[in-house]
LUMTOR-892214 format. One record per residue (C-alpha): x, y, z; residue number from 1; residue in three letters. Coordinates in Angstrom, 1 decimal, always signed. Layout:
N
{X->X	Y->Y	Z->Z	k->NUM	r->Ala}
...
This chain:
256
{X->+0.0	Y->+0.0	Z->+0.0	k->1	r->Unk}
{X->+1.3	Y->+3.4	Z->-0.9	k->2	r->Unk}
{X->+2.1	Y->+5.7	Z->+2.0	k->3	r->Unk}
{X->-0.6	Y->+8.3	Z->+2.8	k->4	r->Unk}
{X->+0.3	Y->+11.9	Z->+3.1	k->5	r->Unk}
{X->-1.2	Y->+12.8	Z->+6.5	k->6	r->Unk}
{X->-0.5	Y->+16.5	Z->+6.0	k->7	r->Unk}
{X->-2.9	Y->+16.6	Z->+3.1	k->8	r->Unk}
{X->-5.9	Y->+15.5	Z->+5.1	k->9	r->Unk}
{X->-5.3	Y->+17.2	Z->+8.5	k->10	r->Unk}
{X->-4.5	Y->+13.9	Z->+10.1	k->11	r->Unk}
{X->-1.3	Y->+15.3	Z->+11.5	k->12	r->Unk}
{X->-3.3	Y->+17.0	Z->+14.2	k->13	r->Unk}
{X->-4.3	Y->+13.6	Z->+15.5	k->14	r->Unk}
{X->-1.9	Y->+11.9	Z->+17.9	k->15	r->Unk}
{X->-2.9	Y->+8.3	Z->+17.9	k->16	r->Unk}
{X->-5.1	Y->+5.5	Z->+16.9	k->17	r->Unk}
{X->-6.0	Y->+2.8	Z->+19.4	k->18	r->Unk}
{X->-7.1	Y->-0.5	Z->+17.8	k->19	r->Unk}
{X->-9.0	Y->-3.1	Z->+19.8	k->20	r->Unk}
{X->-9.6	Y->-6.4	Z->+18.0	k->21	r->Unk}
{X->-11.2	Y->-9.8	Z->+18.3	k->22	r->Unk}
{X->-8.6	Y->-12.5	Z->+17.9	k->23	r->Unk}
{X->-8.3	Y->-13.6	Z->+14.3	k->24	r->Unk}
{X->-10.2	Y->-10.6	Z->+12.9	k->25	r->Unk}
{X->-7.1	Y->-9.2	Z->+11.2	k->26	r->Unk}
{X->-6.9	Y->-6.3	Z->+13.6	k->27	r->Unk}
{X->-3.1	Y->-6.6	Z->+14.2	k->28	r->Unk}
{X->-2.5	Y->-6.7	Z->+10.4	k->29	r->Unk}
{X->-4.7	Y->-3.7	Z->+9.9	k->30	r->Unk}
{X->-2.7	Y->-1.8	Z->+12.6	k->31	r->Unk}
{X->+0.6	Y->-2.6	Z->+10.9	k->32	r->Unk}
{X->-0.6	Y->-1.6	Z->+7.5	k->33	r->Unk}
{X->-2.1	Y->+1.6	Z->+8.9	k->34	r->Unk}
{X->+1.1	Y->+2.5	Z->+10.6	k->35	r->Unk}
{X->+3.1	Y->+2.0	Z->+7.4	k->36	r->Unk}
{X->+0.6	Y->+4.0	Z->+5.4	k->37	r->Unk}
{X->+0.7	Y->+6.9	Z->+7.7	k->38	r->Unk}
{X->+4.3	Y->+6.7	Z->+8.5	k->39	r->Unk}
{X->+3.4	Y->+6.4	Z->+12.2	k->40	r->Unk}
{X->+5.0	Y->+4.2	Z->+14.9	k->41	r->Unk}
{X->+3.3	Y->+0.9	Z->+15.6	k->42	r->Unk}
{X->+3.0	Y->+0.0	Z->+19.3	k->43	r->Unk}
{X->+2.1	Y->-3.7	Z->+19.6	k->44	r->Unk}
{X->+4.5	Y->-6.4	Z->+20.7	k->45	r->Unk}
{X->+7.1	Y->-3.6	Z->+21.2	k->46	r->Unk}
{X->+5.1	Y->-2.6	Z->+24.3	k->47	r->Unk}
{X->+5.6	Y->-6.1	Z->+25.8	k->48	r->Unk}
{X->+9.3	Y->-5.9	Z->+25.1	k->49	r->Unk}
{X->+9.5	Y->-2.5	Z->+26.8	k->50	r->Unk}
{X->+7.7	Y->-3.8	Z->+29.9	k->51	r->Unk}
{X->+10.0	Y->-6.8	Z->+30.1	k->52	r->Unk}
{X->+13.0	Y->-4.5	Z->+30.0	k->53	r->Unk}
{X->+11.5	Y->-2.1	Z->+32.6	k->54	r->Unk}
{X->+10.7	Y->-5.0	Z->+35.0	k->55	r->Unk}
{X->+13.9	Y->-7.0	Z->+34.3	k->56	r->Unk}
{X->+12.1	Y->-10.1	Z->+33.2	k->57	r->Unk}
{X->+12.2	Y->-12.1	Z->+30.0	k->58	r->Unk}
{X->+10.1	Y->-11.2	Z->+27.0	k->59	r->Unk}
{X->+8.6	Y->-14.8	Z->+27.1	k->60	r->Unk}
{X->+7.4	Y->-14.2	Z->+30.7	k->61	r->Unk}
{X->+6.0	Y->-10.8	Z->+29.8	k->62	r->Unk}
{X->+4.1	Y->-12.3	Z->+26.8	k->63	r->Unk}
{X->+2.4	Y->-14.7	Z->+29.2	k->64	r->Unk}
{X->+0.8	Y->-11.8	Z->+31.0	k->65	r->Unk}
{X->+0.1	Y->-9.6	Z->+27.9	k->66	r->Unk}
{X->-3.5	Y->-8.6	Z->+27.9	k->67	r->Unk}
{X->-4.1	Y->-11.3	Z->+30.4	k->68	r->Unk}
{X->-5.0	Y->-11.5	Z->+34.1	k->69	r->Unk}
{X->-5.1	Y->-14.5	Z->+36.4	k->70	r->Unk}
{X->-8.5	Y->-16.3	Z->+36.6	k->71	r->Unk}
{X->-10.1	Y->-16.8	Z->+40.0	k->72	r->Unk}
{X->-8.9	Y->-20.4	Z->+40.0	k->73	r->Unk}
{X->-5.2	Y->-19.4	Z->+39.4	k->74	r->Unk}
{X->-5.5	Y->-16.7	Z->+42.1	k->75	r->Unk}
{X->-6.7	Y->-19.3	Z->+44.6	k->76	r->Unk}
{X->-3.9	Y->-21.7	Z->+43.6	k->77	r->Unk}
{X->-1.4	Y->-18.9	Z->+44.1	k->78	r->Unk}
{X->-2.9	Y->-18.0	Z->+47.4	k->79	r->Unk}
{X->-2.5	Y->-21.6	Z->+48.5	k->80	r->Unk}
{X->+1.0	Y->-21.6	Z->+47.3	k->81	r->Unk}
{X->+1.9	Y->-19.0	Z->+49.9	k->82	r->Unk}
{X->+0.9	Y->-21.6	Z->+52.5	k->83	r->Unk}
{X->+2.6	Y->-24.5	Z->+50.8	k->84	r->Unk}
{X->+5.9	Y->-23.3	Z->+49.3	k->85	r->Unk}
{X->+6.9	Y->-26.8	Z->+48.2	k->86	r->Unk}
{X->+3.8	Y->-27.3	Z->+46.2	k->87	r->Unk}
{X->+4.2	Y->-23.8	Z->+44.8	k->88	r->Unk}
{X->+7.5	Y->-24.6	Z->+43.3	k->89	r->Unk}
{X->+6.0	Y->-27.6	Z->+41.5	k->90	r->Unk}
{X->+3.1	Y->-25.5	Z->+40.1	k->91	r->Unk}
{X->+4.7	Y->-22.2	Z->+39.4	k->92	r->Unk}
{X->+5.4	Y->-21.6	Z->+35.7	k->93	r->Unk}
{X->+5.8	Y->-17.8	Z->+35.6	k->94	r->Unk}
{X->+8.2	Y->-16.2	Z->+38.0	k->95	r->Unk}
{X->+7.4	Y->-12.5	Z->+37.4	k->96	r->Unk}
{X->+5.8	Y->-9.7	Z->+39.3	k->97	r->Unk}
{X->+2.1	Y->-9.9	Z->+40.2	k->98	r->Unk}
{X->-0.8	Y->-8.5	Z->+38.2	k->99	r->Unk}
{X->-0.8	Y->-4.9	Z->+39.6	k->100	r->Unk}
{X->+2.9	Y->-4.4	Z->+39.0	k->101	r->Unk}
{X->+2.9	Y->-5.8	Z->+35.5	k->102	r->Unk}
{X->-0.2	Y->-3.9	Z->+34.4	k->103	r->Unk}
{X->+1.0	Y->-0.6	Z->+35.9	k->104	r->Unk}
{X->+4.1	Y->-1.0	Z->+33.9	k->105	r->Unk}
{X->+2.1	Y->-1.6	Z->+30.7	k->106	r->Unk}
{X->+0.0	Y->+1.5	Z->+31.4	k->107	r->Unk}
{X->+3.2	Y->+3.6	Z->+31.7	k->108	r->Unk}
{X->+4.6	Y->+2.2	Z->+28.5	k->109	r->Unk}
{X->+1.3	Y->+3.1	Z->+26.6	k->110	r->Unk}
{X->+1.3	Y->+6.6	Z->+28.0	k->111	r->Unk}
{X->+5.0	Y->+7.1	Z->+27.2	k->112	r->Unk}
{X->+4.4	Y->+6.0	Z->+23.6	k->113	r->Unk}
{X->+1.8	Y->+8.7	Z->+23.3	k->114	r->Unk}
{X->+4.2	Y->+11.5	Z->+24.3	k->115	r->Unk}
{X->+6.0	Y->+11.1	Z->+20.9	k->116	r->Unk}
{X->+2.7	Y->+11.3	Z->+19.0	k->117	r->Unk}
{X->+1.6	Y->+9.7	Z->+15.8	k->118	r->Unk}
{X->+1.3	Y->+6.2	Z->+17.0	k->119	r->Unk}
{X->-0.9	Y->+3.2	Z->+16.4	k->120	r->Unk}
{X->-1.5	Y->+1.4	Z->+19.7	k->121	r->Unk}
{X->-2.8	Y->-2.1	Z->+19.5	k->122	r->Unk}
{X->-5.0	Y->-3.2	Z->+22.5	k->123	r->Unk}
{X->-3.5	Y->-3.1	Z->+26.0	k->124	r->Unk}
{X->-6.6	Y->-1.2	Z->+27.3	k->125	r->Unk}
{X->-5.6	Y->+1.9	Z->+25.4	k->126	r->Unk}
{X->-9.2	Y->+2.6	Z->+24.3	k->127	r->Unk}
{X->-10.1	Y->+3.1	Z->+27.9	k->128	r->Unk}
{X->-6.8	Y->+4.5	Z->+29.2	k->129	r->Unk}
{X->-6.8	Y->+7.3	Z->+26.6	k->130	r->Unk}
{X->-10.5	Y->+7.8	Z->+26.2	k->131	r->Unk}
{X->-10.5	Y->+11.4	Z->+27.3	k->132	r->Unk}
{X->-8.2	Y->+12.5	Z->+24.5	k->133	r->Unk}
{X->-10.1	Y->+14.0	Z->+21.5	k->134	r->Unk}
{X->-7.0	Y->+13.8	Z->+19.3	k->135	r->Unk}
{X->-7.1	Y->+10.0	Z->+19.4	k->136	r->Unk}
{X->-9.2	Y->+7.8	Z->+17.3	k->137	r->Unk}
{X->-10.5	Y->+4.6	Z->+18.8	k->138	r->Unk}
{X->-11.2	Y->+1.6	Z->+16.5	k->139	r->Unk}
{X->-12.6	Y->-1.9	Z->+17.1	k->140	r->Unk}
{X->-12.1	Y->-4.7	Z->+14.6	k->141	r->Unk}
{X->-14.5	Y->-7.7	Z->+14.6	k->142	r->Unk}
{X->-15.4	Y->-10.7	Z->+12.5	k->143	r->Unk}
{X->-17.7	Y->-13.8	Z->+12.8	k->144	r->Unk}
{X->-16.2	Y->-16.6	Z->+14.8	k->145	r->Unk}
{X->-15.9	Y->-19.1	Z->+12.0	k->146	r->Unk}
{X->-14.0	Y->-16.7	Z->+9.8	k->147	r->Unk}
{X->-11.7	Y->-15.9	Z->+12.6	k->148	r->Unk}
{X->-11.0	Y->-19.6	Z->+13.2	k->149	r->Unk}
{X->-10.1	Y->-19.9	Z->+9.5	k->150	r->Unk}
{X->-7.8	Y->-16.9	Z->+9.7	k->151	r->Unk}
{X->-5.9	Y->-18.4	Z->+12.7	k->152	r->Unk}
{X->-5.7	Y->-21.8	Z->+11.0	k->153	r->Unk}
{X->-4.2	Y->-20.1	Z->+7.9	k->154	r->Unk}
{X->-1.8	Y->-17.8	Z->+9.8	k->155	r->Unk}
{X->-0.7	Y->-20.1	Z->+12.6	k->156	r->Unk}
{X->-0.9	Y->-23.5	Z->+11.0	k->157	r->Unk}
{X->-3.4	Y->-24.9	Z->+13.5	k->158	r->Unk}
{X->-6.1	Y->-27.4	Z->+13.2	k->159	r->Unk}
{X->-9.8	Y->-26.2	Z->+13.3	k->160	r->Unk}
{X->-10.0	Y->-27.5	Z->+16.9	k->161	r->Unk}
{X->-6.8	Y->-25.9	Z->+17.9	k->162	r->Unk}
{X->-7.6	Y->-22.6	Z->+16.2	k->163	r->Unk}
{X->-11.0	Y->-22.4	Z->+17.8	k->164	r->Unk}
{X->-9.5	Y->-23.1	Z->+21.3	k->165	r->Unk}
{X->-6.9	Y->-20.4	Z->+20.7	k->166	r->Unk}
{X->-9.5	Y->-17.8	Z->+19.6	k->167	r->Unk}
{X->-11.6	Y->-18.4	Z->+22.7	k->168	r->Unk}
{X->-8.6	Y->-18.4	Z->+25.0	k->169	r->Unk}
{X->-7.3	Y->-15.1	Z->+23.6	k->170	r->Unk}
{X->-10.7	Y->-13.4	Z->+23.4	k->171	r->Unk}
{X->-11.6	Y->-14.4	Z->+27.0	k->172	r->Unk}
{X->-8.2	Y->-13.3	Z->+28.3	k->173	r->Unk}
{X->-8.5	Y->-9.9	Z->+26.7	k->174	r->Unk}
{X->-12.1	Y->-9.4	Z->+27.9	k->175	r->Unk}
{X->-11.1	Y->-10.4	Z->+31.5	k->176	r->Unk}
{X->-8.1	Y->-8.1	Z->+31.3	k->177	r->Unk}
{X->-10.3	Y->-5.1	Z->+30.4	k->178	r->Unk}
{X->-12.9	Y->-5.9	Z->+32.9	k->179	r->Unk}
{X->-10.4	Y->-6.4	Z->+35.7	k->180	r->Unk}
{X->-8.2	Y->-3.5	Z->+35.0	k->181	r->Unk}
{X->-10.8	Y->-0.9	Z->+33.7	k->182	r->Unk}
{X->-14.2	Y->-2.4	Z->+34.6	k->183	r->Unk}
{X->-15.2	Y->-2.2	Z->+30.9	k->184	r->Unk}
{X->-16.5	Y->-4.7	Z->+28.4	k->185	r->Unk}
{X->-14.4	Y->-4.6	Z->+25.2	k->186	r->Unk}
{X->-17.5	Y->-5.4	Z->+23.2	k->187	r->Unk}
{X->-19.2	Y->-2.1	Z->+24.2	k->188	r->Unk}
{X->-19.4	Y->-0.2	Z->+21.0	k->189	r->Unk}
{X->-19.5	Y->+3.2	Z->+22.8	k->190	r->Unk}
{X->-15.8	Y->+2.7	Z->+23.7	k->191	r->Unk}
{X->-15.0	Y->+3.3	Z->+20.0	k->192	r->Unk}
{X->-15.3	Y->+5.9	Z->+17.3	k->193	r->Unk}
{X->-15.4	Y->+3.2	Z->+14.5	k->194	r->Unk}
{X->-16.2	Y->-0.5	Z->+14.5	k->195	r->Unk}
{X->-15.1	Y->-2.5	Z->+11.4	k->196	r->Unk}
{X->-16.3	Y->-6.0	Z->+10.5	k->197	r->Unk}
{X->-13.7	Y->-7.6	Z->+8.3	k->198	r->Unk}
{X->-16.2	Y->-10.2	Z->+7.1	k->199	r->Unk}
{X->-17.4	Y->-7.5	Z->+4.7	k->200	r->Unk}
{X->-14.6	Y->-4.9	Z->+4.6	k->201	r->Unk}
{X->-11.1	Y->-6.0	Z->+3.4	k->202	r->Unk}
{X->-8.0	Y->-5.3	Z->+5.4	k->203	r->Unk}
{X->-6.9	Y->-2.5	Z->+3.0	k->204	r->Unk}
{X->-10.4	Y->-1.2	Z->+3.0	k->205	r->Unk}
{X->-10.3	Y->-1.0	Z->+6.8	k->206	r->Unk}
{X->-7.1	Y->+1.0	Z->+6.6	k->207	r->Unk}
{X->-8.9	Y->+3.5	Z->+4.2	k->208	r->Unk}
{X->-11.9	Y->+3.7	Z->+6.5	k->209	r->Unk}
{X->-9.7	Y->+4.5	Z->+9.5	k->210	r->Unk}
{X->-7.9	Y->+7.1	Z->+7.5	k->211	r->Unk}
{X->-11.2	Y->+8.8	Z->+6.6	k->212	r->Unk}
{X->-12.3	Y->+8.7	Z->+10.2	k->213	r->Unk}
{X->-9.0	Y->+10.2	Z->+11.3	k->214	r->Unk}
{X->-9.4	Y->+13.1	Z->+9.0	k->215	r->Unk}
{X->-13.0	Y->+13.7	Z->+10.0	k->216	r->Unk}
{X->-12.3	Y->+13.6	Z->+13.7	k->217	r->Unk}
{X->-9.3	Y->+15.9	Z->+13.1	k->218	r->Unk}
{X->-11.6	Y->+18.4	Z->+11.4	k->219	r->Unk}
{X->-13.7	Y->+18.7	Z->+14.5	k->220	r->Unk}
{X->-10.9	Y->+19.1	Z->+17.1	k->221	r->Unk}
{X->-11.5	Y->+22.8	Z->+17.5	k->222	r->Unk}
{X->-15.3	Y->+22.5	Z->+17.9	k->223	r->Unk}
{X->-16.8	Y->+22.7	Z->+21.4	k->224	r->Unk}
{X->-18.2	Y->+19.4	Z->+22.5	k->225	r->Unk}
{X->-21.7	Y->+21.0	Z->+22.5	k->226	r->Unk}
{X->-21.4	Y->+21.2	Z->+18.7	k->227	r->Unk}
{X->-20.6	Y->+17.5	Z->+18.3	k->228	r->Unk}
{X->-23.1	Y->+14.6	Z->+17.8	k->229	r->Unk}
{X->-25.6	Y->+13.4	Z->+15.2	k->230	r->Unk}
{X->-27.8	Y->+16.4	Z->+15.5	k->231	r->Unk}
{X->-25.1	Y->+19.0	Z->+15.0	k->232	r->Unk}
{X->-26.1	Y->+21.6	Z->+12.4	k->233	r->Unk}
{X->-29.4	Y->+19.8	Z->+11.5	k->234	r->Unk}
{X->-32.6	Y->+21.8	Z->+11.4	k->235	r->Unk}
{X->-35.9	Y->+20.6	Z->+13.0	k->236	r->Unk}
{X->-37.8	Y->+18.1	Z->+10.8	k->237	r->Unk}
{X->-40.4	Y->+19.9	Z->+8.7	k->238	r->Unk}
{X->-44.1	Y->+19.5	Z->+9.6	k->239	r->Unk}
{X->-45.5	Y->+18.8	Z->+13.1	k->240	r->Unk}
{X->-44.5	Y->+16.3	Z->+15.7	k->241	r->Unk}
{X->-47.8	Y->+14.5	Z->+15.2	k->242	r->Unk}
{X->-46.4	Y->+13.4	Z->+11.8	k->243	r->Unk}
{X->-44.1	Y->+11.1	Z->+13.7	k->244	r->Unk}
{X->-46.7	Y->+9.5	Z->+15.9	k->245	r->Unk}
{X->-45.7	Y->+11.4	Z->+19.1	k->246	r->Unk}
{X->-46.8	Y->+14.4	Z->+21.0	k->247	r->Unk}
{X->-45.0	Y->+16.6	Z->+23.5	k->248	r->Unk}
{X->-44.6	Y->+14.8	Z->+26.8	k->249	r->Unk}
{X->-43.9	Y->+11.5	Z->+24.9	k->250	r->Unk}
{X->-47.6	Y->+10.7	Z->+24.7	k->251	r->Unk}
{X->-48.7	Y->+8.8	Z->+21.6	k->252	r->Unk}
{X->-50.6	Y->+10.8	Z->+19.1	k->253	r->Unk}
{X->-54.1	Y->+9.9	Z->+18.2	k->254	r->Unk}
{X->-54.6	Y->+8.4	Z->+14.8	k->255	r->Unk}
{X->-57.6	Y->+8.5	Z->+12.6	k->256	r->Unk}
C-alpha cells in the first residue's frame, strides 16, 4: 500500500489510533498496514518488550501476561502456594511480578508511547486508558467466529479445533483483562469511534476507513463538545410532531 500523506488531510493533528480487536479478525495486520501507510509508529509487541525491560524479566514471561490476568482459580492456587511453598515450586510456571505491578508498567509504556505522538496502539486497554483525548481515534475490529478460526488456521498453521480453542482463549483473556483493569467490556461499541467488520470490509479497505475517520475527527478538534453529535447543524424536521406518531410529553398521538 502506498504511503498516505497525512499532511494533506489534517490527520497530522491527531496523535494516535487505538485499535482493539477480536482475535483472528485481522486487527493486528490492519494496525501494521495503517502505521506503514501513515508513517506512524506501531505499538504492539514492542510494548511487551519494553515492559519486560522495565521490570527486568524475559520477553517470554511478559508475553504470558500480555492482555491477560489470572483467573479466580489461578489466584486461589497462588494463594494456597503461599501456605505450601513446596507445592508452589511444583506448580509455578511464571516467576514474574504480580498483576498490579505488570499492568501498571504496561500503562506507563502506553502513555509514554503517546508522548511522541503519531502512534498506532494495539490493544492493552488503550481505548479506555486514553478515552478522554479528543486527538485520538478509537477503533474496534471484529469478524464472525468461523472466519476468525479460518484466519488463525491459515496464519498459525493450527487445526480447526486448535484454532477455535486459541480464539476463545485469547478473546476471553482480553475481555477479562479489560474488565479487571478498567471495569469495561471490550464489546461495548461506545468505547470506539469506529467499529469495522472484516467479514465485509477488506483489510486494505479497513485502513482506508480508519484514514477517513481520522481526517473527519481531526476536522472537529476545534469545535466545542456541545457542537458535536448526530444532530449538530441539523434543522428541525419539517411538519408537526404528530407526523411522527408522538406528542410533546412523549404521549402517543391519536390516529384516525
